[in-house]
Biopython code that builds the backbone (N, CA, C, O; Angstrom):
import numpy as np
from Bio.PDB.StructureBuilder import StructureBuilder

atoms = [
    (1, "MET", "N", (25.169, -26.182, 0.829)),
    (1, "MET", "CA", (24.513, -25.126, 1.138)),
    (1, "MET", "C", (24.315, -25.134, 2.957)),
    (1, "MET", "O", (23.971, -26.133, 3.588)),
    (2, "THR", "N", (24.569, -24.014, 3.461)),
    (2, "THR", "CA", (24.564, -23.905, 4.719)),
    (2, "THR", "C", (22.917, -23.591, 5.243)),
    (2, "THR", "O", (22.048, -23.064, 4.548)),
    (3, "GLU", "N", (22.779, -24.032, 6.547)),
    (3, "GLU", "CA", (21.230, -23.872, 7.066)),
    (3, "GLU", "C", (20.719, -22.175, 6.763)),
    (3, "GLU", "O", (19.591, -21.790, 6.453)),
    (4, "HIS", "N", (21.747, -21.501, 6.936)),
    (4, "HIS", "CA", (21.591, -19.955, 6.852)),
    (4, "HIS", "C", (21.164, -19.620, 5.434)),
    (4, "HIS", "O", (20.188, -18.907, 5.202)),
    (5, "THR", "N", (21.951, -20.173, 4.468)),
    (5, "THR", "CA", (21.772, -19.844, 2.981)),
    (5, "THR", "C", (20.220, -20.384, 2.493)),
    (5, "THR", "O", (19.500, -19.732, 1.737)),
    (6, "ARG", "N", (19.851, -21.727, 3.092)),
    (6, "ARG", "CA", (18.845, -22.326, 2.788)),
    (6, "ARG", "C", (17.499, -21.489, 3.290)),
    (6, "ARG", "O", (16.498, -21.234, 2.620)),
    (7, "ILE", "N", (17.769, -21.152, 4.626)),
    (7, "ILE", "CA", (16.750, -19.933, 5.213)),
    (7, "ILE", "C", (16.471, -18.884, 4.282)),
    (7, "ILE", "O", (15.357, -18.655, 3.812)),
    (8, "ALA", "N", (17.582, -18.219, 4.018)),
    (8, "ALA", "CA", (17.527, -16.957, 3.318)),
    (8, "ALA", "C", (16.916, -17.127, 1.909)),
    (8, "ALA", "O", (16.253, -16.222, 1.401)),
    (9, "ALA", "N", (17.191, -18.506, 1.178)),
    (9, "ALA", "CA", (16.703, -18.579, 0.008)),
    (9, "ALA", "C", (15.095, -18.824, 0.034)),
    (9, "ALA", "O", (14.264, -18.371, -0.753)),
    (10, "LEU", "N", (14.894, -19.655, 1.144)),
    (10, "LEU", "CA", (13.288, -19.819, 1.281)),
    (10, "LEU", "C", (12.582, -18.559, 1.499)),
    (10, "LEU", "O", (11.509, -18.298, 0.955)),
    (11, "ALA", "N", (13.298, -17.657, 2.429)),
    (11, "ALA", "CA", (12.484, -16.568, 2.748)),
    (11, "ALA", "C", (12.468, -15.355, 1.470)),
    (11, "ALA", "O", (11.706, -14.394, 1.366)),
    (12, "SER", "N", (13.418, -15.713, 0.699)),
    (12, "SER", "CA", (13.463, -14.849, -0.798)),
    (12, "SER", "C", (12.344, -15.500, -1.791)),
    (12, "SER", "O", (11.705, -14.773, -2.552)),
    (13, "VAL", "N", (12.176, -16.675, -1.750)),
    (13, "VAL", "CA", (11.056, -17.284, -2.492)),
    (13, "VAL", "C", (9.654, -16.918, -1.979)),
    (13, "VAL", "O", (8.714, -16.558, -2.688)),
    (14, "LEU", "N", (9.650, -17.057, -0.697)),
    (14, "LEU", "CA", (8.338, -16.684, -0.101)),
    (14, "LEU", "C", (7.916, -15.180, -0.304)),
    (14, "LEU", "O", (6.774, -14.798, -0.559)),
    (15, "LEU", "N", (9.009, -14.411, -0.150)),
    (15, "LEU", "CA", (8.680, -12.922, -0.355)),
    (15, "LEU", "C", (8.426, -12.679, -1.665)),
    (15, "LEU", "O", (7.667, -11.721, -1.815)),
    (16, "LEU", "N", (8.836, -13.271, -2.807)),
    (16, "LEU", "CA", (8.582, -13.128, -4.091)),
    (16, "LEU", "C", (7.187, -13.566, -4.456)),
    (16, "LEU", "O", (6.447, -12.899, -5.180)),
    (17, "THR", "N", (6.858, -14.773, -3.892)),
    (17, "THR", "CA", (5.494, -15.128, -4.278)),
    (17, "THR", "C", (4.507, -14.434, -3.725)),
    (17, "THR", "O", (3.474, -14.285, -4.377)),
    (18, "ALA", "N", (4.627, -13.856, -2.377)),
    (18, "ALA", "CA", (3.646, -13.100, -1.760)),
    (18, "ALA", "C", (3.414, -11.942, -2.320)),
    (18, "ALA", "O", (2.275, -11.484, -2.220)),
    (19, "CYS", "N", (4.469, -11.175, -3.062)),
    (19, "CYS", "CA", (4.132, -10.048, -3.587)),
    (19, "CYS", "C", (3.729, -10.136, -4.989)),
    (19, "CYS", "O", (3.462, -9.105, -5.605)),
    (20, "ALA", "N", (3.660, -11.340, -5.566)),
    (20, "ALA", "CA", (3.153, -11.358, -7.101)),
    (20, "ALA", "C", (1.512, -10.961, -6.983)),
    (20, "ALA", "O", (0.813, -11.166, -5.990)),
    (21, "PRO", "N", (1.152, -10.444, -8.037)),
    (21, "PRO", "CA", (-0.313, -9.906, -7.971)),
    (21, "PRO", "C", (-1.210, -11.296, -8.168)),
    (21, "PRO", "O", (-0.820, -12.385, -8.589)),
    (22, "ASP", "N", (-2.298, -10.972, -7.805)),
    (22, "ASP", "CA", (-3.300, -12.240, -7.763)),
    (22, "ASP", "C", (-3.747, -12.115, -9.346)),
    (22, "ASP", "O", (-4.103, -11.060, -9.871)),
    (23, "PRO", "N", (-3.671, -13.246, -9.928)),
    (23, "PRO", "CA", (-4.214, -13.222, -11.284)),
    (23, "PRO", "C", (-5.638, -13.457, -11.618)),
    (23, "PRO", "O", (-6.151, -13.596, -12.728)),
    (24, "ALA", "N", (-6.216, -13.476, -10.352)),
    (24, "ALA", "CA", (-7.871, -13.388, -10.444)),
    (24, "ALA", "C", (-8.233, -11.935, -10.312)),
    (24, "ALA", "O", (-9.364, -11.562, -10.624)),
    (25, "ASP", "N", (-7.497, -11.255, -9.949)),
    (25, "ASP", "CA", (-7.926, -9.649, -9.686)),
    (25, "ASP", "C", (-7.583, -8.867, -10.903)),
    (25, "ASP", "O", (-6.416, -8.481, -10.968)),
    (26, "PRO", "N", (-8.480, -8.527, -11.995)),
    (26, "PRO", "CA", (-8.094, -7.759, -12.961)),
    (26, "PRO", "C", (-7.826, -6.443, -12.618)),
    (26, "PRO", "O", (-7.378, -5.641, -13.438)),
    (27, "HIS", "N", (-8.152, -6.067, -11.066)),
    (27, "HIS", "CA", (-8.027, -4.451, -10.748)),
    (27, "HIS", "C", (-6.842, -4.358, -10.112)),
    (27, "HIS", "O", (-6.783, -3.391, -9.352)),
    (28, "GLU", "N", (-5.623, -5.215, -10.177)),
    (28, "GLU", "CA", (-4.763, -5.110, -9.174)),
    (28, "GLU", "C", (-3.809, -3.764, -9.448)),
    (28, "GLU", "O", (-3.131, -3.282, -8.542)),
    (29, "ALA", "N", (-3.830, -3.336, -10.499)),
    (29, "ALA", "CA", (-2.919, -2.196, -10.964)),
    (29, "ALA", "C", (-3.788, -0.822, -10.263)),
    (29, "ALA", "O", (-3.266, 0.030, -9.543)),
    (30, "ALA", "N", (-4.776, -0.851, -10.548)),
    (30, "ALA", "CA", (-5.848, 0.389, -10.018)),
    (30, "ALA", "C", (-5.912, 0.205, -8.389)),
    (30, "ALA", "O", (-5.891, 1.195, -7.658)),
    (31, "ARG", "N", (-5.993, -1.168, -7.856)),
    (31, "ARG", "CA", (-5.878, -1.374, -6.336)),
    (31, "ARG", "C", (-4.709, -0.690, -5.735)),
    (31, "ARG", "O", (-4.759, 0.046, -4.750)),
    (32, "GLY", "N", (-3.547, -1.030, -6.483)),
    (32, "GLY", "CA", (-2.128, -0.585, -5.987)),
    (32, "GLY", "C", (-2.004, 0.902, -5.886)),
    (32, "GLY", "O", (-1.329, 1.461, -5.021)),
    (33, "LEU", "N", (-2.788, 1.600, -6.944)),
    (33, "LEU", "CA", (-2.561, 3.086, -7.035)),
    (33, "LEU", "C", (-3.504, 3.762, -6.033)),
    (33, "LEU", "O", (-3.327, 4.926, -5.673)),
    (34, "LEU", "N", (-4.485, 3.019, -5.606)),
    (34, "LEU", "CA", (-5.674, 3.361, -4.658)),
    (34, "LEU", "C", (-4.949, 3.490, -3.251)),
    (34, "LEU", "O", (-4.958, 4.491, -2.534)),
    (35, "ARG", "N", (-4.297, 2.237, -2.991)),
    (35, "ARG", "CA", (-3.836, 2.145, -1.855)),
    (35, "ARG", "C", (-2.480, 3.100, -1.704)),
    (35, "ARG", "O", (-2.280, 3.577, -0.587)),
    (36, "ALA", "N", (-1.657, 3.364, -2.637)),
    (36, "ALA", "CA", (-0.767, 4.469, -2.714)),
    (36, "ALA", "C", (-1.272, 5.775, -2.205)),
    (36, "ALA", "O", (-0.723, 6.418, -1.309)),
    (37, "LYS", "N", (-2.469, 6.159, -2.904)),
    (37, "LYS", "CA", (-2.907, 7.479, -2.810)),
    (37, "LYS", "C", (-3.647, 7.716, -1.435)),
    (37, "LYS", "O", (-3.729, 8.855, -0.977)),
    (38, "LEU", "N", (-4.196, 6.599, -0.769)),
    (38, "LEU", "CA", (-4.925, 6.745, 0.294)),
    (38, "LEU", "C", (-4.029, 6.828, 1.630)),
    (38, "LEU", "O", (-4.305, 7.417, 2.675)),
    (39, "SER", "N", (-2.881, 6.080, 1.312)),
    (39, "SER", "CA", (-1.743, 6.196, 2.305)),
    (39, "SER", "C", (-1.289, 7.614, 2.215)),
    (39, "SER", "O", (-1.378, 8.326, 3.215)),
    (40, "GLN", "N", (-0.846, 8.043, 1.186)),
    (40, "GLN", "CA", (-0.444, 9.334, 1.023)),
    (40, "GLN", "C", (-1.188, 10.542, 1.545)),
    (40, "GLN", "O", (-0.623, 11.513, 2.048)),
    (41, "ARG", "N", (-2.566, 10.409, 1.384)),
    (41, "ARG", "CA", (-3.628, 11.388, 1.971)),
    (41, "ARG", "C", (-3.596, 11.279, 3.455)),
    (41, "ARG", "O", (-3.678, 12.273, 4.177)),
    (42, "CYS", "N", (-3.454, 9.849, 3.985)),
    (42, "CYS", "CA", (-3.352, 9.827, 5.444)),
    (42, "CYS", "C", (-2.193, 10.523, 5.846)),
    (42, "CYS", "O", (-2.346, 11.387, 6.708)),
    (43, "MET", "N", (-1.032, 10.315, 5.382)),
    (43, "MET", "CA", (0.271, 10.804, 5.797)),
    (43, "MET", "C", (0.094, 12.440, 5.776)),
    (43, "MET", "O", (0.448, 13.097, 6.755)),
    (44, "GLU", "N", (-0.441, 13.029, 4.676)),
    (44, "GLU", "CA", (-0.515, 14.391, 4.631)),
    (44, "GLU", "C", (-1.541, 15.071, 5.560)),
    (44, "GLU", "O", (-1.408, 16.262, 5.838)),
    (45, "SER", "N", (-2.514, 14.369, 6.023)),
    (45, "SER", "CA", (-3.447, 14.837, 7.293)),
    (45, "SER", "C", (-2.951, 15.018, 8.417)),
    (45, "SER", "O", (-3.557, 15.742, 9.207)),
    (46, "LEU", "N", (-1.642, 14.372, 8.811)),
    (46, "LEU", "CA", (-1.159, 14.206, 10.219)),
    (46, "LEU", "C", (-0.520, 15.813, 10.647)),
    (46, "LEU", "O", (-0.101, 16.537, 9.743)),
    (47, "PRO", "N", (-0.500, 16.164, 11.740)),
    (47, "PRO", "CA", (0.231, 17.148, 11.966)),
    (47, "PRO", "C", (1.723, 16.984, 12.074)),
    (47, "PRO", "O", (2.194, 15.848, 12.031)),
    (48, "ALA", "N", (2.516, 18.059, 12.213)),
    (48, "ALA", "CA", (3.886, 18.076, 12.282)),
    (48, "ALA", "C", (4.349, 17.149, 13.311)),
    (48, "ALA", "O", (3.827, 17.245, 14.422)),
    (49, "GLY", "N", (5.360, 16.158, 13.087)),
    (49, "GLY", "CA", (5.784, 15.301, 14.157)),
    (49, "GLY", "C", (6.751, 15.889, 15.183)),
    (49, "GLY", "O", (7.382, 16.924, 14.974)),
    (50, "PRO", "N", (6.827, 15.205, 16.250)),
    (50, "PRO", "CA", (7.846, 15.639, 17.332)),
    (50, "PRO", "C", (9.190, 16.005, 16.573)),
    (50, "PRO", "O", (9.549, 15.557, 15.484)),
    (51, "GLN", "N", (9.828, 16.878, 17.347)),
    (51, "GLN", "CA", (11.338, 17.108, 16.960)),
    (51, "GLN", "C", (12.181, 15.941, 17.536)),
    (51, "GLN", "O", (12.950, 15.353, 16.774)),
    (52, "SER", "N", (12.082, 15.566, 18.847)),
    (52, "SER", "CA", (12.743, 14.581, 19.252)),
    (52, "SER", "C", (11.807, 13.449, 19.842)),
    (52, "SER", "O", (10.676, 13.761, 20.216)),
    (53, "THR", "N", (12.238, 12.177, 19.931)),
    (53, "THR", "CA", (11.403, 11.342, 20.497)),
    (53, "THR", "C", (12.220, 10.048, 21.035)),
    (53, "THR", "O", (13.259, 9.654, 20.505)),
    (54, "HIS", "N", (11.661, 9.495, 22.060)),
    (54, "HIS", "CA", (12.398, 8.244, 22.660)),
    (54, "HIS", "C", (12.036, 6.914, 22.106)),
    (54, "HIS", "O", (12.752, 5.928, 22.282)),
    (55, "TYR", "N", (10.574, 6.880, 21.226)),
    (55, "TYR", "CA", (10.312, 5.949, 20.646)),
    (55, "TYR", "C", (10.178, 5.973, 18.999)),
    (55, "TYR", "O", (10.384, 7.014, 18.375)),
    (56, "ASN", "N", (9.878, 4.947, 18.459)),
    (56, "ASN", "CA", (9.792, 4.960, 16.868)),
    (56, "ASN", "C", (8.246, 5.306, 16.725)),
    (56, "ASN", "O", (7.492, 4.435, 16.290)),
    (57, "ASP", "N", (7.742, 6.596, 17.092)),
    (57, "ASP", "CA", (6.290, 6.667, 16.846)),
    (57, "ASP", "C", (5.803, 6.833, 15.567)),
    (57, "ASP", "O", (4.689, 6.479, 15.180)),
    (58, "TRP", "N", (6.829, 7.486, 14.791)),
    (58, "TRP", "CA", (6.337, 7.629, 13.149)),
    (58, "TRP", "C", (6.362, 6.251, 12.477)),
    (58, "TRP", "O", (5.782, 6.048, 11.410)),
    (59, "SER", "N", (6.960, 5.437, 13.049)),
    (59, "SER", "CA", (6.933, 4.213, 12.384)),
    (59, "SER", "C", (5.598, 3.447, 12.456)),
    (59, "SER", "O", (5.151, 2.737, 11.555)),
    (60, "GLU", "N", (4.949, 3.719, 13.805)),
    (60, "GLU", "CA", (3.594, 3.134, 14.115)),
    (60, "GLU", "C", (2.639, 4.016, 13.170)),
    (60, "GLU", "O", (1.676, 3.453, 12.650)),
    (61, "VAL", "N", (2.841, 5.195, 12.963)),
    (61, "VAL", "CA", (1.978, 6.111, 12.380)),
    (61, "VAL", "C", (1.864, 5.737, 10.829)),
    (61, "VAL", "O", (0.791, 5.651, 10.233)),
    (62, "VAL", "N", (3.036, 5.542, 10.301)),
    (62, "VAL", "CA", (3.086, 5.155, 8.890)),
    (62, "VAL", "C", (2.620, 3.733, 8.638)),
    (62, "VAL", "O", (2.106, 3.403, 7.569)),
    (63, "ASP", "N", (2.843, 2.781, 9.799)),
    (63, "ASP", "CA", (2.161, 1.565, 9.494)),
    (63, "ASP", "C", (0.564, 1.491, 9.728)),
    (63, "ASP", "O", (-0.117, 0.592, 9.235)),
    (64, "SER", "N", (0.085, 2.430, 10.453)),
    (64, "SER", "CA", (-1.346, 2.635, 10.516)),
    (64, "SER", "C", (-1.843, 3.238, 9.422)),
    (64, "SER", "O", (-3.020, 2.999, 9.153)),
    (65, "CYS", "N", (-1.134, 4.080, 8.614)),
    (65, "CYS", "CA", (-1.778, 4.705, 7.421)),
    (65, "CYS", "C", (-1.691, 3.601, 6.334)),
    (65, "CYS", "O", (-2.626, 3.414, 5.556)),
    (66, "THR", "N", (-0.657, 2.946, 6.302)),
    (66, "THR", "CA", (-0.480, 1.841, 5.163)),
    (66, "THR", "C", (-1.592, 0.741, 5.604)),
    (66, "THR", "O", (-2.352, 0.376, 4.707)),
    (67, "GLN", "N", (-1.746, 0.234, 6.766)),
    (67, "GLN", "CA", (-2.657, -0.652, 6.997)),
    (67, "GLN", "C", (-4.060, -0.165, 6.696)),
    (67, "GLN", "O", (-4.788, -0.934, 6.069)),
    (68, "ASN", "N", (-4.490, 0.916, 7.034)),
    (68, "ASN", "CA", (-5.819, 1.557, 6.761)),
    (68, "ASN", "C", (-5.939, 1.693, 4.986)),
    (68, "ASN", "O", (-6.989, 1.405, 4.412)),
    (69, "ALA", "N", (-5.083, 2.026, 4.470)),
    (69, "ALA", "CA", (-4.957, 2.214, 2.883)),
    (69, "ALA", "C", (-5.360, 0.759, 2.382)),
    (69, "ALA", "O", (-6.278, 0.621, 1.574)),
    (70, "TRP", "N", (-4.681, -0.268, 2.863)),
    (70, "TRP", "CA", (-4.736, -1.772, 2.410)),
    (70, "TRP", "C", (-6.115, -2.189, 2.754)),
    (70, "TRP", "O", (-6.771, -2.761, 1.884)),
    (71, "TYR", "N", (-6.661, -1.960, 3.988)),
    (71, "TYR", "CA", (-8.011, -2.036, 4.221)),
    (71, "TYR", "C", (-9.079, -1.545, 3.410)),
    (71, "TYR", "O", (-10.033, -2.232, 3.045)),
    (72, "GLN", "N", (-8.884, -0.233, 3.113)),
    (72, "GLN", "CA", (-10.061, 0.727, 2.179)),
    (72, "GLN", "C", (-9.774, 0.031, 0.684)),
    (72, "GLN", "O", (-10.794, -0.412, 0.157)),
    (73, "ALA", "N", (-8.808, -0.093, 0.093)),
    (73, "ALA", "CA", (-8.549, -0.408, -1.156)),
    (73, "ALA", "C", (-8.962, -1.664, -1.460)),
    (73, "ALA", "O", (-9.431, -1.886, -2.576)),
    (74, "ASN", "N", (-8.844, -2.697, -0.480)),
    (74, "ASN", "CA", (-9.359, -4.093, -0.653)),
    (74, "ASN", "C", (-10.957, -4.139, -0.396)),
    (74, "ASN", "O", (-11.657, -5.018, -0.900)),
    (75, "GLY", "N", (-11.413, -3.229, 0.340)),
    (75, "GLY", "CA", (-12.702, -3.247, 0.422)),
    (75, "GLY", "C", (-13.607, -2.709, -0.801)),
    (75, "GLY", "O", (-14.809, -2.944, -0.926)),
    (76, "CYS", "N", (-12.879, -2.007, -1.609)),
    (76, "CYS", "CA", (-13.313, -1.496, -2.871)),
    (76, "CYS", "C", (-13.706, -2.617, -4.033)),
    (76, "CYS", "O", (-12.807, -3.296, -4.527)),
    (77, "LYS", "N", (-14.674, -2.732, -4.324)),
    (77, "LYS", "CA", (-14.965, -3.667, -5.462)),
    (77, "LYS", "C", (-14.530, -3.206, -6.968)),
    (77, "LYS", "O", (-14.127, -3.899, -7.901)),
    (78, "ASN", "N", (-14.726, -1.943, -6.893)),
    (78, "ASN", "CA", (-14.205, -1.303, -8.226)),
    (78, "ASN", "C", (-13.246, -0.277, -8.014)),
    (78, "ASN", "O", (-13.615, 0.896, -7.960)),
    (79, "PRO", "N", (-11.766, -0.676, -7.856)),
    (79, "PRO", "CA", (-10.840, 0.554, -7.637)),
    (79, "PRO", "C", (-10.735, 1.471, -8.449)),
    (79, "PRO", "O", (-10.213, 2.518, -8.066)),
    (80, "GLU", "N", (-11.235, 1.336, -9.910)),
    (80, "GLU", "CA", (-11.255, 2.623, -10.856)),
    (80, "GLU", "C", (-12.402, 3.469, -10.326)),
    (80, "GLU", "O", (-12.237, 4.684, -10.207)),
    (81, "LEU", "N", (-13.467, 2.938, -10.027)),
    (81, "LEU", "CA", (-14.606, 3.934, -9.644)),
    (81, "LEU", "C", (-14.055, 4.717, -8.192)),
    (81, "LEU", "O", (-14.129, 5.928, -7.981)),
    (82, "CYS", "N", (-13.566, 3.825, -7.396)),
    (82, "CYS", "CA", (-13.172, 4.493, -6.095)),
    (82, "CYS", "C", (-12.074, 5.668, -6.523)),
    (82, "CYS", "O", (-12.234, 6.810, -6.094)),
    (83, "LEU", "N", (-11.173, 5.402, -7.219)),
    (83, "LEU", "CA", (-10.197, 6.335, -7.478)),
    (83, "LEU", "C", (-10.780, 7.772, -7.972)),
    (83, "LEU", "O", (-10.441, 8.885, -7.570)),
    (84, "ARG", "N", (-11.784, 7.427, -8.989)),
    (84, "ARG", "CA", (-12.551, 8.728, -9.567)),
    (84, "ARG", "C", (-13.221, 9.537, -8.391)),
    (84, "ARG", "O", (-13.186, 10.767, -8.360)),
    (85, "GLU", "N", (-13.865, 8.727, -7.377)),
    (85, "GLU", "CA", (-14.763, 9.272, -6.574)),
    (85, "GLU", "C", (-14.049, 9.897, -5.523)),
    (85, "GLU", "O", (-14.510, 10.935, -5.047)),
    (86, "LEU", "N", (-12.738, 9.306, -4.985)),
    (86, "LEU", "CA", (-11.878, 9.919, -3.775)),
    (86, "LEU", "C", (-10.854, 10.909, -4.528)),
    (86, "LEU", "O", (-10.356, 11.804, -3.845)),
    (87, "PHE", "N", (-10.548, 10.823, -5.721)),
    (87, "PHE", "CA", (-9.509, 11.740, -6.138)),
    (87, "PHE", "C", (-9.815, 12.212, -7.551)),
    (87, "PHE", "O", (-9.175, 11.824, -8.528)),
    (88, "PRO", "N", (-10.978, 13.199, -7.614)),
    (88, "PRO", "CA", (-11.530, 13.589, -9.000)),
    (88, "PRO", "C", (-10.552, 14.273, -9.716)),
    (88, "PRO", "O", (-10.721, 14.199, -10.933)),
    (89, "ALA", "N", (-9.434, 15.014, -9.301)),
    (89, "ALA", "CA", (-8.544, 15.682, -10.017)),
    (89, "ALA", "C", (-7.697, 14.868, -10.752)),
    (89, "ALA", "O", (-7.005, 15.399, -11.621)),
    (90, "ASP", "N", (-7.612, 13.422, -10.517)),
    (90, "ASP", "CA", (-6.867, 12.319, -11.240)),
    (90, "ASP", "C", (-7.520, 11.497, -12.069)),
    (90, "ASP", "O", (-7.243, 10.301, -12.166)),
    (91, "LYS", "N", (-8.548, 12.152, -12.807)),
    (91, "LYS", "CA", (-9.627, 11.179, -13.560)),
    (91, "LYS", "C", (-8.673, 10.501, -14.613)),
    (91, "LYS", "O", (-8.645, 9.280, -14.764)),
    (92, "SER", "N", (-7.877, 11.398, -15.348)),
    (92, "SER", "CA", (-7.250, 10.752, -16.565)),
    (92, "SER", "C", (-6.146, 9.651, -16.116)),
    (92, "SER", "O", (-5.817, 8.758, -16.896)),
    (93, "LYS", "N", (-5.620, 9.756, -14.879)),
    (93, "LYS", "CA", (-4.735, 8.628, -14.516)),
    (93, "LYS", "C", (-5.228, 7.537, -14.150)),
    (93, "LYS", "O", (-4.604, 6.488, -14.312)),
    (94, "ALA", "N", (-6.474, 7.577, -13.571)),
    (94, "ALA", "CA", (-7.313, 6.466, -13.019)),
    (94, "ALA", "C", (-7.580, 5.637, -14.176)),
    (94, "ALA", "O", (-7.564, 4.418, -14.010)),
    (95, "ARG", "N", (-7.860, 6.190, -15.500)),
    (95, "ARG", "CA", (-8.499, 5.451, -16.831)),
    (95, "ARG", "C", (-7.184, 5.048, -17.463)),
    (95, "ARG", "O", (-7.252, 4.186, -18.339)),
    (96, "GLY", "N", (-5.938, 5.566, -17.134)),
    (96, "GLY", "CA", (-4.880, 5.110, -17.803)),
    (96, "GLY", "C", (-4.562, 5.993, -19.077)),
    (96, "GLY", "O", (-3.859, 5.547, -19.984)),
    (97, "ASP", "N", (-5.201, 7.480, -19.115)),
    (97, "ASP", "CA", (-4.997, 8.011, -20.286)),
    (97, "ASP", "C", (-3.457, 8.784, -20.327)),
    (97, "ASP", "O", (-3.076, 9.348, -21.353)),
]
sb = StructureBuilder()
sb.init_structure("model")
sb.init_model(0)
sb.init_chain("A")
sb.init_seg("    ")
for serial, (resi, resn, name, xyz) in enumerate(atoms, 1):
    if name == "N":
        sb.init_residue(resn, " ", resi, " ")
    sb.init_atom(name, np.array(xyz, "f"), 0.0, 1.0, " ", f" {name:<3s}", serial, name[0])
structure = sb.get_structure()
């Protein structure tokens, strides 16, 4: 096994374990849905982007929306309640109906 293969295998294992849900968090599915909806709401609130740019500005905007969604979702102790309060039209989806 080459050094590059070992590094790639180790990186894969680290990525898979980092993405695994926290078994101590019974609200992980609802928290993930809340993060997705918050990020989507952030992206929808943005004005139309530039037609051409010399920088990767939109990547920074998307990263900012994603980070904000993670921060807000992780700060919510009961994500099911936060989903119902922030997105009242999706009540049945938040309950899993």
